[in-house]
Residue frames relative to the residue before (quaternion, step in Angstrom):
aa qw qx qy qz dx dy dz
M 1.0000 0.0000 0.0000 0.0000 0.00 0.00 0.00
K 0.1967 -0.7724 0.5966 0.0936 3.56 -0.83 0.96
I 0.1519 -0.7902 0.5899 0.0680 3.59 -0.66 1.05
K 0.4144 -0.7011 0.5174 0.2627 3.56 -0.86 0.95
H 0.1052 -0.7943 0.5980 0.0216 3.53 -0.98 0.93
M 0.2500 -0.7649 0.5805 0.1243 3.51 -1.17 0.67
F 0.2055 0.8472 -0.4714 0.1333 3.54 1.07 0.71
P 0.5593 0.5670 -0.4387 0.4162 3.66 1.00 -0.39
I 0.6354 0.5075 -0.3388 0.4732 3.58 1.06 -0.65
L 0.6435 0.5146 -0.3280 0.4621 3.57 0.96 -0.80
L 0.6440 0.5239 -0.3315 0.4482 3.55 0.98 -0.78
A 0.5770 0.5761 -0.3764 0.4399 3.56 1.14 -0.56
L 0.6089 0.5650 -0.3473 0.4352 3.56 1.12 -0.65
V 0.5579 0.5935 -0.3915 0.4279 3.57 1.15 -0.57
L 0.6667 0.5000 -0.2915 0.4695 3.57 1.12 -0.64
F 0.3531 0.7548 -0.4764 0.2804 3.55 1.37 -0.07
T 0.0272 0.8186 -0.5691 0.0727 3.56 -0.57 1.15
G 0.5624 0.6214 -0.4407 0.3214 3.52 -1.28 -0.14
C 0.4280 0.7312 -0.4527 0.2781 3.56 1.23 0.22
G 0.2904 -0.7945 0.4977 0.1915 3.57 1.18 -0.29
R 0.6996 -0.4456 0.3384 0.4444 3.56 -1.01 -0.78
D 0.4018 0.7076 -0.4833 0.3230 3.61 1.22 0.13
P 0.4191 -0.7386 0.4630 0.2539 3.62 -0.59 1.11
E 0.6289 0.5304 -0.3434 0.4530 3.61 1.01 -0.68
L 0.6777 0.4681 -0.2941 0.4849 3.58 0.96 -0.81
S 0.6172 0.5353 -0.3409 0.4651 3.58 1.08 -0.67
R 0.6377 0.5149 -0.3155 0.4782 3.57 1.00 -0.87
F 0.6527 0.5179 -0.3056 0.4609 3.58 0.92 -0.93
K 0.6408 0.5228 -0.3211 0.4614 3.59 0.93 -0.90
T 0.6501 0.5214 -0.3062 0.4601 3.57 0.96 -0.93
E 0.6718 0.4943 -0.2993 0.4634 3.58 0.92 -0.87
V 0.6396 0.5035 -0.3175 0.4865 3.60 1.03 -0.77
D 0.6434 0.5215 -0.3187 0.4610 3.59 0.93 -0.87
Q 0.6588 0.5056 -0.3112 0.4621 3.59 0.94 -0.87
F 0.6220 0.5329 -0.3291 0.4700 3.57 1.00 -0.80
C 0.6907 0.4868 -0.2827 0.4538 3.58 0.80 -0.99
T 0.6425 0.5198 -0.3201 0.4632 3.57 0.99 -0.80
S 0.6698 0.4968 -0.2967 0.4653 3.57 0.90 -0.93
I 0.6578 0.4994 -0.3164 0.4667 3.59 0.94 -0.85
S 0.6404 0.5218 -0.3282 0.4582 3.58 0.98 -0.79
E 0.6547 0.5041 -0.3135 0.4680 3.61 0.95 -0.83
L 0.6567 0.4951 -0.3117 0.4759 3.58 0.98 -0.80
D 0.6085 0.5462 -0.3494 0.4575 3.57 1.03 -0.73
T 0.6524 0.5081 -0.3155 0.4654 3.57 0.91 -0.90
S 0.6607 0.5075 -0.3049 0.4614 3.58 0.92 -0.88
I 0.6596 0.5041 -0.3101 0.4632 3.58 0.91 -0.86
N 0.6936 0.4815 -0.2749 0.4598 3.55 0.92 -0.92
N 0.6901 0.4699 -0.2743 0.4772 3.59 1.21 -0.42
I 0.4143 0.6968 -0.4844 0.3289 3.59 1.25 0.13
D 0.3489 -0.7067 0.5807 0.2040 3.53 -1.01 0.91
T 0.2531 -0.8200 0.4968 0.1288 3.59 -0.16 1.28
T 0.6081 0.5302 -0.3669 0.4632 3.59 1.25 -0.02
S 0.5557 0.6099 -0.4042 0.3947 3.58 1.22 -0.21
E 0.6427 -0.5665 0.3688 0.3605 3.54 -1.18 0.64
G 0.7959 0.3358 -0.1686 0.4747 3.61 0.85 -0.85
Y 0.2814 0.8063 -0.4946 0.1616 3.58 1.17 0.35
T 0.6233 0.5547 -0.3475 0.4279 3.60 1.00 -0.74
T 0.6538 0.5003 -0.3077 0.4771 3.58 0.94 -0.88
E 0.6421 0.5173 -0.3162 0.4691 3.56 1.00 -0.85
L 0.6586 0.5123 -0.3059 0.4585 3.59 0.89 -0.93
L 0.6855 0.4832 -0.2934 0.4589 3.58 0.83 -0.96
G 0.6097 0.5478 -0.3463 0.4563 3.58 1.10 -0.65
Y 0.6706 0.4756 -0.2980 0.4851 3.57 0.93 -0.86
L 0.6330 0.5210 -0.3381 0.4621 3.58 1.01 -0.72
D 0.6123 0.5327 -0.3466 0.4703 3.59 1.06 -0.70
E 0.6495 0.5070 -0.3063 0.4768 3.58 1.01 -0.82
L 0.6201 0.5417 -0.3209 0.4681 3.55 1.07 -0.80
D 0.6487 0.5083 -0.3094 0.4744 3.56 0.95 -0.87
A 0.6398 0.5245 -0.3260 0.4575 3.58 0.95 -0.82
E 0.6426 0.5144 -0.3191 0.4697 3.61 1.01 -0.79
F 0.6525 0.5015 -0.3092 0.4767 3.58 0.97 -0.85
Q 0.6524 0.5120 -0.3218 0.4567 3.59 0.97 -0.80
E 0.6423 0.5129 -0.3192 0.4717 3.54 1.00 -0.83
F 0.6587 0.5032 -0.3071 0.4676 3.59 0.99 -0.86
S 0.6452 0.5245 -0.3327 0.4450 3.58 1.03 -0.71
Q 0.6597 0.4988 -0.3010 0.4748 3.59 1.25 -0.32
V 0.4518 0.6895 -0.4538 0.3384 3.59 1.29 -0.12
D 0.3415 -0.7126 0.5761 0.2092 3.54 -1.02 0.87
F 0.2741 -0.7862 0.5353 0.1417 3.56 -0.40 1.24
P 0.5372 -0.6061 0.4711 0.3495 3.59 -1.08 0.68
E 0.7037 -0.5078 0.3011 0.3953 3.55 -1.15 0.65
E 0.6951 0.4859 -0.3008 0.4362 3.61 0.85 -0.86
F 0.7352 0.3369 -0.2235 0.5441 3.60 1.28 -0.25
D 0.2785 0.8102 -0.4747 0.2018 3.55 1.30 0.24
Y 0.6367 0.5608 -0.3186 0.4226 3.57 1.04 -0.80
L 0.6593 0.5079 -0.3022 0.4648 3.60 1.26 -0.31
E 0.4787 0.7066 -0.4264 0.2994 3.56 1.22 -0.31
S 0.6323 0.5385 -0.3403 0.4409 3.59 1.01 -0.71
L 0.5981 0.5523 -0.3616 0.4544 3.61 1.13 -0.56
A 0.6413 0.5075 -0.3179 0.4797 3.57 1.00 -0.79
D 0.6363 0.5266 -0.3191 0.4647 3.58 1.04 -0.81
E 0.6680 0.4933 -0.2930 0.4739 3.57 0.92 -0.95
A 0.6187 0.5427 -0.3457 0.4507 3.59 0.97 -0.81
G 0.6580 0.5128 -0.3004 0.4623 3.55 0.97 -0.89
E 0.6499 0.5129 -0.3130 0.4653 3.58 0.96 -0.84
Y 0.6767 0.4838 -0.2990 0.4676 3.59 0.89 -0.88
M 0.6490 0.5061 -0.3358 0.4581 3.58 0.98 -0.77
T 0.6214 0.5349 -0.3454 0.4565 3.60 0.97 -0.78
E 0.6645 0.4952 -0.2954 0.4753 3.58 0.92 -0.88
A 0.6336 0.5316 -0.3237 0.4595 3.57 1.01 -0.81
V 0.6905 0.4765 -0.2859 0.4631 3.57 0.79 -0.98
K 0.6174 0.5350 -0.3337 0.4704 3.57 1.01 -0.81
S 0.6844 0.4889 -0.2731 0.4670 3.56 0.93 -0.92
Y 0.6141 0.5256 -0.3487 0.4745 3.60 1.06 -0.68
H 0.6248 0.5189 -0.3414 0.4732 3.58 1.00 -0.76
E 0.6616 0.4950 -0.3054 0.4733 3.58 0.92 -0.85
A 0.6397 0.5500 -0.3194 0.4316 3.59 0.97 -0.87
Y 0.7573 0.3566 -0.1787 0.5171 3.59 1.08 -0.73
S 0.4396 0.7212 -0.4528 0.2856 3.61 1.20 0.12
N 0.8248 0.2501 -0.1995 0.4663 3.54 -1.32 0.41
N 0.5766 -0.6303 0.3605 0.3744 3.57 1.07 0.74
S 0.6184 0.4789 -0.3741 0.4983 3.55 1.03 0.79
Y 0.3564 -0.7135 0.5611 0.2215 3.54 -1.32 0.02
N 0.1399 -0.7811 0.6063 0.0517 3.56 -0.78 1.09
E 0.3460 -0.7864 0.4794 0.1790 3.55 -0.25 1.31
Y 0.6238 0.5498 -0.3412 0.4384 3.61 0.99 -0.82
T 0.6902 0.4690 -0.2750 0.4775 3.56 0.88 -0.94
A 0.6300 0.5255 -0.3247 0.4706 3.58 1.07 -0.73
D 0.6295 0.5208 -0.3339 0.4700 3.60 1.03 -0.73
Y 0.6342 0.5192 -0.3159 0.4780 3.57 1.03 -0.83
A 0.6324 0.5296 -0.3213 0.4651 3.56 1.01 -0.85
L 0.6646 0.5118 -0.3014 0.4533 3.57 0.89 -0.93
Q 0.6176 0.5410 -0.3418 0.4573 3.60 1.03 -0.73
N 0.6876 0.4607 -0.2810 0.4858 3.58 0.93 -0.87
Y 0.5895 0.5577 -0.3496 0.4683 3.55 1.09 -0.70
S 0.6709 0.4921 -0.2847 0.4761 3.57 0.91 -0.96
R 0.6353 0.5262 -0.3329 0.4568 3.61 0.98 -0.77
A 0.6234 0.5391 -0.3347 0.4568 3.57 1.02 -0.81
Y 0.7111 0.4508 -0.2585 0.4736 3.58 0.84 -0.97
K 0.5819 0.5692 -0.3763 0.4424 3.58 1.07 -0.58
R 0.6639 0.4976 -0.3004 0.4704 3.54 0.97 -0.84
I 0.6265 0.5115 -0.3388 0.4807 3.59 1.06 -0.68
Q 0.6241 0.5368 -0.3383 0.4559 3.60 0.99 -0.80
I 0.6651 0.4998 -0.2985 0.4677 3.57 0.91 -0.94
L 0.6329 0.5378 -0.3172 0.4578 3.55 0.96 -0.91
I 0.6673 0.5002 -0.2971 0.4649 3.56 0.91 -0.92
S 0.6186 0.5436 -0.3442 0.4509 3.58 0.98 -0.80
F 0.6837 0.4762 -0.2910 0.4702 3.57 0.87 -0.93
L 0.6311 0.5252 -0.3426 0.4566 3.61 0.99 -0.74
H 0.6819 0.4586 -0.2789 0.4969 3.58 1.15 -0.59
G 0.5606 -0.6358 0.3700 0.3804 3.57 1.28 0.11
E 0.5659 0.5733 -0.3884 0.4474 3.57 1.27 0.32
E 0.2402 -0.7325 0.6084 0.1890 3.54 -1.17 0.51
P 0.4040 -0.7411 0.4790 0.2410 3.57 -0.47 1.21
D 0.3360 -0.7657 0.5148 0.1890 3.57 -1.00 0.78
D 0.7021 0.4340 -0.2808 0.4898 3.60 1.21 -0.11
V 0.3455 0.7726 -0.4631 0.2633 3.56 1.13 0.64
D 0.1670 -0.7674 0.6120 0.0931 3.54 -0.98 0.94
L 0.5568 0.5896 -0.3827 0.4426 3.54 1.21 0.49
T 0.3491 -0.6930 0.5825 0.2421 3.51 -1.25 0.47
I 0.1385 -0.7825 0.6053 0.0460 3.53 -0.72 1.10
E 0.1999 -0.7731 0.5920 0.1092 3.57 -0.78 1.03
Y 0.2329 -0.7726 0.5789 0.1170 3.53 -0.65 1.13
S 0.3066 -0.7290 0.5768 0.2046 3.56 -0.94 0.88
E 0.3064 -0.7697 0.5348 0.1660 3.53 -1.04 0.72
């Protein structure tokens, strides 16, 4: 099974700059960098799975569990005040990733493959990454033009 990944976009977040000397922004940048690094490493591991090996499903699900843990940890990050309006996107990304991973486990349960459940998992997986893409765009000072989400700005 080949899962689409959007890691080049995540890696762009590693280049997120402008934190200056503000300790809160420096902490936030470090947390974002760690998230992106972890996601990139997991992406490499997932893409290097030998799908012809007997245990590939177990290996894939293990990496997906790790991916979910990374998303959950990122959803707990306390965003600096100027980026507070983006925190809900991180929360939603975490929720969608959890649902995706849960569904992937169901899709591969009982030594079989359920295509319908896998499709549902992929939809949630894509929703999780879409929110990360949007979050990254805003962190770079850009407002995405293809957003189907409502972002509430705090004043």
